[in-house]
C-alpha positions as CSV (number, residue, x, y, z in Angstrom):
1,M,0.0,0.0,0.0
2,R,2.8,2.4,0.9
3,D,4.4,1.8,-2.5
4,I,1.3,3.2,-4.2
5,V,0.3,6.0,-1.8
6,I,3.8,7.6,-1.4
7,P,4.4,8.1,-5.1
8,L,0.9,9.5,-5.6
9,L,1.4,11.9,-2.7
10,Y,4.7,13.1,-4.2
11,L,3.1,13.4,-7.6
12,A,0.3,15.5,-6.2
13,S,2.8,17.6,-4.2
14,G,4.9,18.3,-7.3
15,T,1.8,19.2,-9.4
16,L,0.5,21.6,-6.6
17,F,3.9,23.2,-6.4
18,I,3.9,24.0,-10.1
19,L,0.3,25.2,-10.1
20,G,1.0,27.3,-7.0
21,L,4.1,28.9,-8.5
22,R,2.1,29.8,-11.5
23,G,-0.6,31.3,-9.4
24,I,1.6,33.6,-7.4
25,T,2.8,35.4,-10.6
26,H,-0.4,37.6,-10.5
27,P,-2.0,39.4,-7.6
28,R,-5.5,38.1,-8.5
29,S,-4.4,34.5,-8.2
30,A,-1.7,34.9,-5.5
31,R,-3.8,33.7,-2.6
32,R,-5.0,30.6,-4.4
33,G,-1.4,29.9,-5.5
34,L,-0.1,30.1,-2.0
35,L,-2.9,27.8,-0.7
36,L,-2.0,25.3,-3.4
37,T,1.7,25.3,-2.4
38,V,0.7,24.9,1.3
39,V,-1.5,21.8,0.4
40,G,1.4,20.5,-1.7
41,M,3.8,20.8,1.1
42,A,1.4,19.1,3.5
43,A,1.1,16.2,1.0
44,A,4.9,16.0,0.7
45,V,5.3,15.9,4.5
46,V,2.7,13.1,4.9
47,G,4.3,11.1,2.1
48,T,7.7,11.4,3.9
49,L,6.3,10.6,7.4
50,I,4.7,7.3,6.2
51,Q,8.1,6.0,4.9
52,Q,8.9,2.7,6.5
53,E,12.4,4.0,7.4
54,I,10.8,6.1,10.1
55,V,10.4,4.1,13.3
56,D,10.1,6.7,16.0
57,F,8.2,10.0,15.7
58,R,9.2,11.6,19.0
59,W,12.1,13.7,17.8
60,I,10.2,14.5,14.6
61,L,7.1,15.7,16.5
62,A,9.2,17.8,18.9
63,A,11.0,19.5,15.9
64,A,7.7,20.0,14.1
65,V,6.2,21.8,17.2
66,I,9.3,24.0,17.7
67,G,9.5,24.9,14.0
68,S,5.8,25.6,13.8
69,V,6.0,28.0,16.8
70,I,9.0,29.8,15.3
71,G,7.4,30.0,11.9
72,G,4.0,31.1,13.2
73,A,5.6,33.8,15.3
74,M,7.6,35.1,12.4
75,A,4.5,35.2,10.1
76,K,2.3,36.9,12.7
77,Y,4.7,39.4,14.4
78,M,7.2,40.4,11.7
79,P,5.7,43.4,9.8
80,M,5.4,43.6,6.0
81,T,8.4,46.0,6.0
82,A,10.5,43.2,7.4
83,M,9.6,40.7,4.7
84,P,13.1,40.8,3.0
85,E,14.7,40.0,6.4
86,R,12.2,37.2,7.0
87,I,12.9,35.7,3.6
88,A,16.6,35.8,4.2
89,L,16.1,34.0,7.5
90,S,14.0,31.4,5.9
91,H,16.7,30.8,3.3
92,A,19.2,30.5,6.1
93,F,17.1,27.9,8.1
94,G,16.4,25.8,4.9
95,A,20.0,25.8,3.9
96,L,21.2,24.9,7.4
97,A,18.7,22.0,7.4
98,A,20.1,20.7,4.1
99,A,23.7,21.1,5.4
100,L,22.9,19.2,8.6
101,V,21.1,16.4,6.8
102,G,24.0,16.1,4.4
103,T,26.5,16.0,7.3
104,A,24.6,13.3,9.1
105,E,24.2,11.2,5.9
106,Y,27.9,11.5,5.2
107,Y,29.2,10.5,8.6
108,E,26.7,7.6,8.7
109,H,27.1,6.2,5.2
110,A,30.5,7.6,3.9
111,A,31.9,4.1,3.1
112,Q,28.7,3.0,1.2
113,L,28.2,6.1,-1.0
114,S,28.2,5.8,-4.7
115,T,30.1,8.4,-6.7
116,F,26.9,10.0,-7.9
117,I,25.3,10.2,-4.4
118,A,28.6,11.4,-2.9
119,A,28.8,14.2,-5.5
120,A,25.2,15.2,-4.8
121,L,25.9,15.2,-1.1
122,M,28.9,17.4,-1.5
123,C,26.9,19.9,-3.5
124,E,24.2,19.8,-0.9
125,V,26.6,20.6,1.9
126,L,28.7,23.2,0.0
127,L,25.6,25.1,-1.2
128,G,23.9,24.7,2.2
129,C,26.8,26.2,4.1
130,V,27.3,29.1,1.6
131,T,23.6,29.9,1.6
132,F,23.3,29.7,5.4
133,T,26.1,32.1,6.2
134,G,25.4,34.3,3.2
135,S,21.7,34.6,4.1
136,L,22.6,35.6,7.7
137,M,24.8,38.3,6.3
138,A,22.0,39.5,4.1
139,F,19.6,39.5,7.1
140,G,22.1,41.5,9.1
141,K,22.5,44.1,6.4
142,L,18.7,44.5,5.8
143,K,18.1,44.6,9.6
144,G,20.8,47.2,10.2
145,I,22.8,45.0,12.4
146,L,25.6,45.1,9.8
147,P,26.5,48.1,7.7
148,G,24.4,48.3,4.6
149,R,27.3,49.6,2.6
150,P,29.9,47.2,1.1
151,T,32.6,45.9,3.5
152,V,35.7,45.5,1.4
153,F,39.4,45.0,2.1
154,P,42.5,44.6,-0.2
155,G,42.8,41.2,-1.8
156,Q,39.2,40.3,-1.0
157,Q,38.4,38.7,-4.3
158,L,41.6,36.6,-4.1
159,V,40.6,35.5,-0.6
160,N,37.1,34.6,-1.9
161,L,38.5,32.7,-4.8
162,T,40.9,30.8,-2.5
163,L,38.1,29.8,-0.1
164,F,35.9,28.6,-3.0
165,T,38.8,26.6,-4.5
166,V,39.5,25.0,-1.2
167,A,35.9,24.0,-0.7
168,V,35.5,22.6,-4.2
169,L,38.8,20.7,-4.0
170,A,37.8,19.2,-0.6
171,A,34.4,18.2,-2.1
172,V,36.0,16.5,-5.1
173,W,38.6,14.7,-3.0
174,L,35.8,13.4,-0.7
175,V,33.8,12.2,-3.8
176,I,36.9,10.3,-5.1
177,T,37.9,8.8,-1.7
178,P,35.0,9.2,0.8
179,S,36.0,8.9,4.4
180,A,34.9,10.5,7.6
181,D,38.1,12.4,8.2
182,A,39.3,16.1,8.6
183,R,38.5,16.9,5.0
184,F,34.8,17.2,5.6
185,P,35.1,19.9,8.4
186,V,37.5,21.7,6.0
187,L,34.7,21.7,3.4
188,I,32.2,23.0,5.9
189,A,34.4,25.7,7.2
190,A,35.6,27.0,3.8
191,S,32.1,27.0,2.4
192,A,30.6,28.9,5.4
193,L,33.4,31.5,5.4
194,F,33.0,31.9,1.6
195,G,29.3,32.6,2.2
196,I,30.1,35.4,4.6
197,L,32.7,37.0,2.4
198,L,30.5,36.6,-0.7
199,V,27.8,38.9,0.7
200,V,29.5,41.4,2.9
201,P,31.1,43.3,-0.1
202,I,27.7,43.7,-1.7
203,G,25.9,47.0,-1.0
204,G,22.3,47.6,0.1
205,A,21.0,48.5,-3.4
206,D,21.7,45.0,-4.6
207,M,20.3,43.1,-1.6
208,P,17.0,42.1,-3.4
209,T,19.0,40.5,-6.2
210,V,21.3,38.8,-3.7
211,I,18.3,37.4,-1.7
212,S,16.8,35.9,-4.9
213,L,20.2,34.4,-5.8
214,L,20.5,32.9,-2.3
215,N,17.0,31.5,-2.8
216,S,18.3,29.7,-5.9
217,Y,21.2,28.3,-3.9
218,A,18.9,27.0,-1.2
219,G,16.7,25.4,-3.8
220,L,19.6,23.7,-5.5
221,S,20.8,22.5,-2.1
222,G,17.4,21.0,-1.4
223,A,17.3,19.3,-4.8
224,A,20.7,17.7,-4.1
225,M,19.3,16.6,-0.7
226,G,16.4,15.0,-2.5
227,L,18.9,13.0,-4.7
228,V,20.8,11.9,-1.6
229,L,17.7,10.8,0.3
230,D,15.9,9.6,-2.9
231,N,13.0,11.9,-2.1
232,K,11.0,12.9,-5.2
233,A,9.2,15.8,-3.6
234,L,12.4,17.4,-2.4
235,I,13.9,17.0,-5.9
236,I,10.9,18.7,-7.5
237,A,10.5,21.5,-4.9
238,G,14.3,22.2,-4.9
239,A,14.5,22.3,-8.7
240,L,11.5,24.7,-8.9
241,D,13.0,26.9,-6.1
242,G,16.5,26.9,-7.7
243,A,15.3,27.6,-11.2
244,S,12.8,30.3,-10.2
245,G,15.3,32.0,-7.9
246,F,17.9,32.0,-10.6
247,L,15.5,33.3,-13.3
248,L,14.3,36.0,-10.8
249,S,17.9,37.1,-10.2
250,I,18.5,37.4,-13.9
251,M,15.3,39.4,-14.4
252,M,16.1,41.7,-11.5
253,S,19.7,42.2,-12.6
254,R,18.4,43.2,-16.1
255,A,15.8,45.5,-14.5
256,M,18.6,47.2,-12.4
257,N,20.9,47.3,-15.4
258,R,23.4,45.1,-13.5
259,S,25.2,41.9,-14.3
260,F,25.7,38.9,-12.0
261,R,29.4,39.6,-11.9
262,N,28.9,43.1,-10.8
263,V,26.3,42.1,-8.2
264,L,28.6,39.5,-6.6
265,F,32.0,41.2,-7.0
266,G,31.4,44.9,-7.8
267,A,30.7,46.1,-4.3
268,F,27.7,48.0,-5.6
269,G,26.1,50.5,-3.3
270,Q,29.1,52.2,-1.8
271,V,28.5,55.6,-0.4
272,D,29.2,58.4,-2.8
273,T,31.3,60.6,-0.6
274,T,30.8,63.6,-2.8
275,T,27.0,63.7,-2.3
276,S,26.0,61.3,0.4
277,A,25.0,62.4,3.8
278,T,24.4,60.7,7.1
279,P,20.9,60.9,8.8
280,G,20.4,64.2,10.5
281,E,23.4,65.9,8.8
282,A,22.8,69.5,7.7
283,H,22.8,70.3,4.0
284,D,24.2,73.4,2.4
285,R,21.9,73.1,-0.7
286,P,18.5,74.7,-0.3
287,V,15.3,72.7,-0.5
288,H,11.7,73.9,-0.9
289,S,9.4,72.6,1.8
290,A,5.6,72.9,2.0
291,G,2.8,72.2,4.5
292,P,-0.2,69.9,4.0
293,D,-2.4,72.9,3.2
294,E,-0.3,74.2,0.3
295,A,0.2,70.6,-1.0
296,A,-3.6,70.0,-0.8
297,M,-4.3,73.1,-2.9
298,L,-1.9,72.0,-5.6
299,L,-3.2,68.4,-5.6
300,Q,-6.8,69.6,-5.8
301,S,-6.1,71.5,-9.0
302,A,-4.1,68.6,-10.6
303,R,-5.7,66.5,-13.4
304,D,-3.0,63.8,-13.7
305,V,-1.3,62.5,-10.5
306,I,1.3,59.7,-10.3
307,I,1.9,58.3,-6.8
308,V,5.3,56.6,-6.2
309,P,5.3,54.4,-3.1
310,G,8.5,53.3,-1.4
311,Y,10.0,51.8,1.7
312,G,8.9,54.8,3.8
313,L,5.3,54.1,3.0
314,A,5.8,50.5,4.1
315,V,7.5,51.5,7.4
316,A,4.7,54.0,8.2
317,Q,1.9,51.6,7.0
318,A,0.6,54.6,5.1
319,Q,-1.0,52.7,2.1
320,H,-4.6,53.1,3.4
321,R,-4.2,56.8,3.9
322,I,-2.6,57.3,0.5
323,K,-5.5,55.4,-1.1
324,E,-7.8,57.9,0.6
325,V,-5.9,60.8,-0.9
326,A,-6.2,59.1,-4.3
327,E,-9.9,58.5,-3.9
328,I,-10.5,62.2,-3.0
329,L,-8.5,63.3,-6.1
330,E,-10.4,60.8,-8.3
331,S,-13.8,62.0,-7.0
332,G,-12.7,65.5,-8.2
333,G,-12.0,64.2,-11.7
334,A,-8.3,63.6,-11.5
335,R,-6.5,60.6,-13.0
336,V,-4.4,58.8,-10.3
337,R,-2.0,56.0,-10.9
338,Y,0.7,54.2,-8.8
339,A,4.2,53.8,-10.4
340,I,6.0,50.7,-9.2
341,H,9.8,50.2,-9.5
342,P,10.9,46.5,-9.7
343,V,12.7,46.6,-6.3
344,A,10.7,49.4,-4.6
345,G,10.7,48.6,-0.9
346,R,13.8,46.4,-1.1
347,M,11.9,43.4,-2.5
348,P,10.2,42.5,-5.8
349,G,6.5,42.9,-5.4
350,H,6.7,44.5,-2.0
351,M,4.7,47.6,-3.0
352,N,2.2,45.5,-5.0
353,V,1.4,43.5,-1.9
354,L,1.0,46.6,0.3
355,L,-1.3,48.4,-2.2
356,A,-3.4,45.2,-2.7
357,E,-3.8,45.1,1.1
358,A,-5.3,48.6,0.9
359,D,-7.6,47.4,-2.0
360,V,-6.1,49.6,-4.6
361,P,-7.5,48.5,-7.9
362,Y,-5.0,46.5,-10.0
363,D,-5.5,48.7,-13.1
364,R,-4.2,51.7,-11.1
365,I,-0.9,49.9,-10.4
366,V,1.6,50.4,-13.3
367,D,5.1,49.0,-13.7
368,M,8.0,51.3,-14.3
369,E,8.6,50.5,-17.9
370,D,4.9,51.2,-18.7
371,I,4.6,54.5,-16.9
372,N,8.0,56.2,-17.2
373,G,7.0,57.9,-20.4
374,D,3.9,59.4,-18.7
375,F,5.7,61.4,-16.0
376,A,6.4,64.3,-18.4
377,Q,2.6,64.8,-18.8
378,A,1.8,64.4,-15.1
379,D,0.8,67.5,-13.2
380,I,2.2,66.1,-9.9
381,A,4.4,63.2,-9.0
382,L,3.7,62.3,-5.3
383,V,6.7,60.4,-3.9
384,V,5.9,58.6,-0.7
385,G,9.0,57.3,1.1
386,A,10.7,56.3,-2.1
387,N,14.4,57.3,-2.4
388,D,17.0,55.5,-4.5
389,V,14.4,54.4,-7.2
390,T,13.7,58.1,-8.0
391,N,17.2,59.5,-7.9
392,P,18.1,61.3,-11.2
393,A,21.8,60.7,-10.4
394,A,21.3,57.2,-11.7
395,R,21.1,58.8,-15.2
396,T,23.1,62.0,-14.9
397,R,26.1,61.3,-12.6
398,E,28.6,58.8,-13.9
399,D,30.6,59.0,-10.6
400,S,27.5,57.9,-8.6
401,P,27.5,54.2,-7.5
402,I,23.9,53.9,-8.7
403,Y,24.7,55.2,-12.2
404,G,23.0,53.1,-14.9
405,M,20.3,51.7,-12.5
406,P,16.9,52.3,-14.1
407,V,14.8,54.7,-12.0
408,L,11.3,56.2,-12.2
409,D,11.4,59.4,-14.2
410,V,9.8,61.4,-11.4
411,A,11.9,64.5,-12.2
412,S,10.1,65.0,-15.5
413,A,6.7,65.7,-13.8
414,R,5.6,69.4,-13.7
415,T,5.6,69.4,-9.9
416,V,7.2,66.8,-7.5
417,M,6.0,66.3,-4.0
418,V,8.1,64.2,-1.7
419,I,6.8,62.8,1.7
420,K,9.9,61.9,3.8
421,R,11.0,62.0,7.4
422,G,14.2,64.0,6.7
423,M,17.0,64.5,4.3
424,S,18.9,61.3,5.1
425,A,20.4,59.2,2.2
426,G,18.6,56.2,0.9
427,F,19.5,52.5,1.4
428,A,22.2,52.7,-1.3
429,G,23.9,55.5,0.8
430,V,23.5,58.1,-2.0
431,D,21.9,61.5,-1.6
432,N,18.9,62.1,-3.9
433,E,19.3,64.9,-6.4
434,L,15.5,65.0,-6.8
435,Y,15.1,66.8,-3.5
436,Y,17.0,69.9,-4.6
437,L,15.1,70.6,-7.8
438,D,13.2,73.9,-8.0
439,K,10.0,72.0,-8.9
440,T,10.3,69.7,-5.8
441,L,8.3,70.4,-2.6
442,M,9.4,68.4,0.5
443,L,6.6,67.4,3.0
444,F,8.6,66.4,6.0
445,G,7.2,63.9,8.5
446,D,5.9,60.4,9.0
447,A,4.2,59.2,5.7
448,K,1.0,58.1,7.5
449,N,0.7,61.4,9.5
450,V,1.4,63.6,6.4
451,A,-1.1,61.6,4.3
452,S,-3.7,61.9,7.1
453,S,-3.1,65.7,7.1
454,L,-3.5,65.8,3.3
455,V,-6.8,63.9,3.6
456,R,-8.1,66.5,6.0
457,E,-7.0,69.4,3.9
458,L,-8.3,67.9,0.7
459,E,-11.7,67.3,2.3
460,S,-11.7,70.9,3.6
461,V,-10.9,72.3,0.2
462,S,-13.6,70.1,-1.4
463,T,-16.1,71.3,1.2
464,Q,-15.2,75.0,0.5
465,K,-15.6,74.5,-3.2
466,A,-19.0,72.9,-2.7
């Protein structure tokens, strides 16, 4: 009976993973896609637990309870703004699991491993260790525990190449002559250290691409683990994860006008010392500020408004208030749309999720490549907490570390309004040239509070006109 049920469960699991992955590519079907993947994972777990090799469930149940508590707490209490950090941690945990399973399998069956299984196991451990430590470094940078700017030192690339070579040579040697000796700890140590030094020289602006690449590594490690354990569900899930993460990394690199080589070895995101500023630092260059009353008057007379949401909107949870601003403007006859940069909010799709949470209609949300040409005709571009993705320096300053990165063409609008707490530099550590344009009005304060003030002022203006 098991010989029939287990393959069927794994087949159902793989099918649901594929359908779920297809579903989450569009906001309308994302919830259903996620539900399908959850059901698919449940089927895979059941299929694994009824394997005849499992003779005692006590440790398994204890681990399941502990993991469920941790996962549930992360899902419930980590805010949407911390999603990139949560994903980095998930990659770290998954990769650590793969590395630990590979280590246990090697020390228990080293003498009986075939060449193919030994090679798969070495890939599993190497990729698992690299992804574990690399994901922890990415988490630290996103969380602010580690500096967001690149950490570099002379000869770093040579050190990285040496560590990678040592790890690969140790893995190959262990495949040729498997034995539970000192070579295996060398493989683990070199891989783990390589993961650390792989990520620390990468700047904050490239973190979304790095996370998706680490996702690919974690998936490949899981697929290798499936080969070692002869688990079909792991092979399917790992292959899907690895392929989708790799393709997403390529798409994001193209969207950011970056190459994989530059992302991994270019130390992108270093602070531009000629223009960058630390939070709270005074600026010699003048800016034009405005209050909610003046901003409301200008918005009320606008016929075409483009809203640009960013990380500041996510931090303040201002999406609902901004939607209210848009609804008031639309009720007065204005056309309102939302412009989305591929990595706005430090994560692909981050802004789409937040706007969907506020029930913003999907047809109002427009990708960068489809709306950039419309900024020149827009009466007002309202930037809400977006920084690096609106910086004209990416197009005009060849000495800027973000030069060449595609940005939203906010500066072409007739009037620009920026809601921002202060004049601090963005995540890439680069000061934003947009703030010093004559056409730009700065509305300083928390995005949610400023948006609430705009709602009140707009309603007041509408009442007076009535």
